[in-house]
Every structure is written in structure tokens, then in C-alpha cells.
N, C-alpha and C positions, 0 to 999 in steps of 0.2 A: 947767335949762340945756339948750341944744340940742347936737347933736354938734359937736365942734370938728375942725378940719382942720389937719393938720400935714404940711407937705411937707419931707421930709428927703432929701438926696441923699448917697449914700455914694460917694466917689471914692477908690479905693485908690491909694496911692502907686505910681509906676512901679517895678517891680521888688520890690514888697512880697511877692509870692508867688513863692517860689523855684521855678524850673523844674526838672523832674526830668531828669537826664541819662541817657543810655543806661546808664551804669555803675551808676546808682541803681535801675534797674528790676529787679524780682524776676521770676523765672519760676515758673509754677505748672503742674504736670502730674501726672496728667491733669486736664483741666478742659473739659467737665463730668466729674464723678466720681460713682461709686456708693458711695464710702466713703473710701479713703485717697488723699491727694494730697500732693505734695511741693513746698514752696517752695524754690527754688534761687536762688543768687546773692544771699544776704542780705548787707546791708552789714556791714562790720567793726563790732564793738562793738554788735551788736543787743541791745537790752535785753529786749525781749519781743515775742511775736507773739500778737495777740488776734484770735480769730474771733468775729464778732458776727452775729446774725440780723438780719432786716429791721426788727425792733422795737428794735434797738440793745442787746439783751441779750448779755452775754458768754457764749459757749457753749464756747470753748476758750481757755486762757491758758497759753502756754509762756513761762516766765521764763528769761532768759539762755540762749537756745539756743546750742549749741556748733557750731562750724564754719560753713560758708556755706550750709547747708540745714536745713530743719526739716520733719519728717513730721507731717501733720495728719490725724487719724483722725475723719472725720465719719460713720462707720458707724452710730452710734446716733442720729443726728439725722434729722429728717424731711426729705423732699425740699424744695428751695427755693433761695433766693438767700442767700448769706452773704458777709461782707466780712472779709478778712484785713488787719489793720493791723500793719505792721512798724514798731516804734518803735526808733530808733537815735539816736546822737548827732547825725547829720546831719539828722534830721527824721523824719517819719512818712510811710510809703508805704502806700497802700491798694490792694488788688486784689480783684476780685469772684470768688467761687467759686460754681459752679452744682452743686448736689447733686441727682442723679437719683433 
């Protein structure tokens, strides 16, 4: 049999991806960082903060952070790009971290 051709078109429903309001944005400082950075303005009821490397591997996992900020210590990690995912009842917010 020869190669088959399938043409599929994905059309998302209007409004299917919730927009992030200014109130839902987290702040990260300092960024870039040489080690310790702080995520501020976490949403209420944040379940966890996961930091992943570019391969998608979990390198930091903070379960049930208290308050509206979380300190992330990347000191032992090699320089590179990381992604912090904030999981809350309202959804997931992702932000990029640059480790020098």
C-alpha cells in the first residue's frame, strides 16, 4: 500500500481557550536569575507550582504553597530555560524562567 493522505482541520470553538486577565498573571523576580526567584501574585487556592526543564522533566514541585507567593530555588540546576506552571482552581498559568 502506498502512503495515504488525510486532511484534518482543527477549528477551536470561539472562547474555548480562556484568556488570562491581568489579575491572573503571576510576577516572577528576579528573572533572569542565578538561583533563587520568587513567584508573586499567586491565585487563591493554588494547588501546586511545578518547575520543568525544556525536556518536560519536573525539577521542582511545591504542593499547596501558602500565601500569595512562592520561593523557587534553582541554585542546584544547570543554566537554561525552565517553565513554572501554577496550578489553581481557575486553571494553569505558565511562565518562563531563565537561569544564568
